[in-house]
Backbone bond lengths (Angstrom), bond angles and torsions (degrees), N, CA, C in turn:
res aa  C-N    CA-C-N  psi(-1)  N-CA   C-N-CA  omega(-1)  CA-C   N-CA-C  phi
1 M - - - 1.442 - - 1.528 109.15 -
2 S 1.328 118.48 126.99 1.460 120.84 177.23 1.530 109.49 -98.52
3 T 1.348 115.94 155.87 1.458 120.76 -175.40 1.522 110.26 -126.38
4 N 1.323 115.96 144.22 1.445 123.08 177.03 1.518 108.06 -154.77
5 T 1.347 117.55 -178.92 1.458 120.66 178.97 1.523 110.99 -131.97
6 M 1.347 114.68 159.06 1.461 122.84 174.28 1.527 106.26 -134.80
7 I 1.336 116.32 152.65 1.460 121.12 179.81 1.518 109.02 -127.50
8 Y 1.344 115.61 136.74 1.462 122.07 175.00 1.523 107.78 -147.53
9 K 1.339 116.54 124.27 1.469 123.12 179.93 1.530 112.01 51.67
10 G 1.311 116.89 36.21 1.460 120.61 178.80 1.511 114.60 83.65
11 Y 1.310 118.17 -6.19 1.466 122.13 177.87 1.524 107.83 -91.84
12 I 1.314 115.70 135.48 1.461 121.23 -177.88 1.523 108.92 -111.22
13 A 1.298 115.83 135.03 1.461 121.24 179.23 1.525 109.71 -119.67
14 R 1.298 114.81 140.31 1.464 121.39 171.92 1.525 106.39 -85.83
15 I 1.306 115.57 130.80 1.465 120.75 -177.94 1.528 108.86 -114.08
16 E 1.306 115.46 131.67 1.465 121.46 175.24 1.518 108.30 -128.45
17 F 1.309 115.35 151.19 1.459 119.93 175.13 1.519 107.84 -103.84
18 D 1.320 116.28 122.33 1.451 122.52 177.78 1.529 107.42 -92.66
19 D 1.316 116.08 99.97 1.460 121.49 -175.29 1.529 111.74 -65.99
20 R 1.321 116.18 -32.36 1.462 120.10 -179.09 1.527 111.46 -63.64
21 D 1.358 115.67 -43.98 1.466 119.98 -179.13 1.529 112.83 -96.13
22 G 1.339 116.48 -8.62 1.463 120.03 178.84 1.522 113.57 68.26
23 I 1.341 117.36 35.43 1.462 120.47 -179.42 1.530 110.69 -133.13
24 F 1.331 114.38 156.45 1.451 121.40 170.35 1.524 107.35 -91.19
25 V 1.326 116.01 138.00 1.461 121.19 -179.38 1.528 107.52 -124.45
26 G 1.330 116.31 129.84 1.456 121.29 179.09 1.510 111.10 -119.59
27 R 1.348 115.35 148.05 1.462 121.54 176.27 1.517 107.83 -142.69
28 L 1.353 116.43 130.03 1.452 120.39 179.24 1.518 109.95 -66.53
29 L 1.334 115.42 138.76 1.455 121.77 -177.83 1.526 111.16 -100.61
30 G 1.325 115.42 155.52 1.459 121.63 173.47 1.505 114.75 74.22
31 M 1.326 117.39 23.07 1.465 121.17 -178.87 1.524 110.11 -130.35
32 R 1.322 115.57 149.78 1.471 119.67 176.17 1.529 110.61 -73.54
33 D 1.338 116.22 -39.66 1.457 119.85 178.50 1.527 109.46 -69.77
34 I 1.318 115.95 144.04 1.457 120.53 176.82 1.520 107.54 -92.80
35 I 1.317 115.48 113.14 1.457 121.58 179.77 1.522 106.69 -124.40
36 S 1.331 115.11 114.84 1.452 119.42 -177.85 1.524 110.25 -132.52
37 F 1.324 115.14 166.72 1.460 121.93 -178.04 1.518 107.61 -159.54
38 H 1.320 116.76 164.65 1.465 119.55 179.24 1.531 110.36 -154.27
39 A 1.340 114.81 160.63 1.464 121.27 177.89 1.523 108.77 -165.67
40 T 1.324 115.53 167.80 1.465 120.23 -178.16 1.524 113.42 -91.81
41 T 1.342 117.50 -16.32 1.469 120.48 178.31 1.530 109.03 -132.56
42 V 1.320 115.85 160.65 1.462 120.14 179.58 1.531 111.67 -64.54
43 P 1.332 120.64 -45.57 1.469 119.00 177.63 1.535 112.25 -58.14
44 K 1.328 117.00 -41.06 1.468 120.02 178.00 1.525 110.31 -67.05
45 L 1.329 116.56 -36.11 1.462 120.48 179.59 1.525 110.24 -63.62
46 R 1.342 116.86 -41.68 1.468 120.44 177.30 1.531 110.41 -59.15
47 K 1.327 116.74 -43.34 1.469 120.69 178.19 1.521 110.86 -63.50
48 E 1.333 116.87 -42.48 1.468 120.84 -179.31 1.528 111.30 -65.96
49 M 1.332 117.20 -35.42 1.462 119.61 176.57 1.525 109.98 -64.88
50 A 1.331 116.35 -45.11 1.463 120.28 178.54 1.526 110.72 -59.67
51 I 1.315 116.78 -42.70 1.474 120.60 178.48 1.522 109.96 -62.21
52 A 1.334 117.10 -45.16 1.462 121.08 -178.09 1.529 111.53 -62.64
53 V 1.327 117.08 -45.31 1.467 120.74 179.96 1.524 110.20 -67.04
54 N 1.325 116.68 -45.92 1.470 119.70 -179.87 1.526 111.57 -63.05
55 D 1.330 117.62 -39.06 1.470 120.92 176.38 1.525 110.58 -63.30
56 Y 1.338 116.70 -42.73 1.460 121.01 178.41 1.525 110.37 -60.04
57 L 1.335 116.86 -47.42 1.463 121.07 -179.87 1.525 111.72 -63.77
58 A 1.325 116.39 -39.82 1.473 120.56 178.17 1.523 110.87 -66.11
59 D 1.331 116.96 -41.59 1.470 120.68 177.47 1.521 111.09 -61.19
60 C 1.324 116.28 -42.36 1.468 120.23 179.00 1.524 110.31 -62.31
61 E 1.330 116.29 -44.45 1.460 120.06 179.71 1.527 110.95 -63.30
62 E 1.326 115.73 -43.10 1.468 121.13 -179.98 1.523 111.67 -61.87
63 Q 1.339 116.45 -37.07 1.464 121.51 -179.14 1.529 112.52 -86.31
64 G 1.340 116.02 -5.93 1.457 119.99 -179.98 1.524 113.70 71.39
65 I 1.329 116.53 28.97 1.468 120.02 178.23 1.522 109.94 -114.01
66 K 1.306 114.76 153.48 1.456 120.37 179.83 1.523 109.06 -78.09
67 P 1.348 117.93 128.03 1.467 119.83 179.43 1.518 111.12 -62.64
68 E 1.295 115.67 140.92 1.455 120.78 176.02 1.520 108.14 -70.35
69 K 1.317 115.84 137.78 1.458 120.54 176.68 1.517 107.62 -102.56
70 P 1.333 116.45 149.41 1.460 119.19 -179.12 1.523 113.50 -59.70
71 A 1.340 117.73 -29.14 1.464 120.94 179.02 1.516 108.61 -158.08
72 S 1.324 115.81 146.70 1.456 120.75 -177.76 1.519 113.39 -85.40
73 G 1.328 116.90 -18.99 1.455 120.47 -174.78 1.518 112.34 95.98
74 Q 1.326 116.22 -2.68 1.460 121.06 176.01 1.515 108.22 -112.33
75 L 1.326 115.46 131.94 1.455 121.02 -177.76 1.521 109.04 -126.62
76 M 1.300 117.00 116.06 1.465 122.03 175.58 1.519 106.71 -93.89
77 L 1.307 116.28 126.68 1.451 119.81 -172.60 1.519 109.82 -139.38
78 R 1.328 116.47 132.38 1.462 121.49 174.89 1.516 107.89 -112.08
79 V 1.333 115.24 127.99 1.459 121.26 179.11 1.529 108.03 -132.73
80 P 1.322 117.11 159.40 1.471 119.55 175.23 1.537 110.23 -58.82
81 S 1.335 116.67 149.31 1.467 121.06 -175.82 1.527 112.45 -57.91
82 E 1.335 117.59 -34.01 1.464 118.62 179.68 1.528 111.59 -69.45
83 V 1.325 117.41 -31.43 1.466 120.88 176.01 1.530 109.15 -69.66
84 H 1.326 116.81 -42.97 1.460 121.90 178.47 1.526 110.04 -59.50
85 A 1.341 116.92 -46.28 1.465 121.23 179.90 1.524 111.14 -62.33
86 A 1.321 116.96 -44.93 1.467 120.97 -179.84 1.535 110.63 -64.42
87 A 1.319 117.18 -38.46 1.462 120.81 178.52 1.529 110.23 -66.57
88 N 1.330 117.86 -40.62 1.466 120.91 176.54 1.521 110.80 -59.21
89 I 1.319 116.68 -44.72 1.463 121.07 -179.68 1.527 110.48 -64.53
90 A 1.320 117.02 -44.22 1.467 120.66 179.08 1.529 110.78 -61.83
91 A 1.334 117.27 -40.93 1.468 121.39 179.05 1.526 110.16 -64.86
92 Q 1.329 117.02 -45.80 1.466 120.58 179.48 1.519 110.70 -62.63
93 A 1.320 117.00 -41.34 1.465 121.12 179.44 1.529 111.19 -62.74
94 A 1.333 115.91 -31.44 1.460 120.95 179.01 1.528 111.76 -85.56
95 G 1.342 116.57 -3.50 1.463 120.43 -179.79 1.512 113.15 72.53
96 K 1.335 116.22 31.19 1.463 121.45 -176.74 1.514 110.65 -128.35
97 S 1.333 114.81 162.14 1.465 119.05 171.55 1.527 107.39 -73.01
98 L 1.315 115.81 160.06 1.464 119.21 177.96 1.521 110.28 -59.98
99 N 1.322 117.36 -38.66 1.462 121.15 179.51 1.525 111.27 -63.11
100 Q 1.335 117.14 -46.03 1.474 120.05 178.94 1.522 110.68 -62.74
101 W 1.320 116.02 -46.06 1.460 120.72 -178.12 1.526 110.85 -62.39
102 A 1.333 116.94 -48.31 1.467 121.28 -178.62 1.526 111.01 -62.94
103 S 1.321 116.59 -39.74 1.462 120.37 178.64 1.526 110.71 -60.67
104 E 1.334 117.11 -43.42 1.462 120.82 178.86 1.532 111.59 -65.92
105 V 1.318 116.46 -41.62 1.477 120.44 179.90 1.527 110.18 -64.59
106 I 1.310 116.95 -43.19 1.473 120.26 179.51 1.521 109.88 -66.42
107 R 1.329 117.82 -41.85 1.474 121.93 178.16 1.529 110.10 -57.77
108 Q 1.339 116.96 -46.45 1.461 120.80 179.59 1.532 110.99 -64.18
109 A 1.330 116.84 -42.05 1.458 120.57 -179.72 1.529 111.65 -65.61
110 A 1.331 116.41 -31.37 1.470 120.86 179.60 1.520 111.76 -85.72
111 H 1.341 117.21 0.80 1.465 123.73 178.56 1.527 112.54 60.65
112 L 1.339 116.36 43.36 1.469 120.86 177.48 1.506 111.27 -98.56
């Protein structure tokens, strides 16, 4: 089974190909609710993802609840003190705040 991702309206889905059934299966990541979709081709899968996300957003609006977002933009992270110190030095050397530096490093590591 191979794995990849798709993005729609800021929601990210993990995509797998189920060779046994001959279909692509997607599941939204970073959410408590389980939202999944499937299709036999990539173009159809993109449409099914859009339908799934739009249905989720419509359901939230209908119920008067705020849709869950994949991430809030705040990251709480605990690291060993020597890692924290080294990161502070690297940020200062780059002329950036630790937050700016860490954000750039994480962005690069996530291939964004």
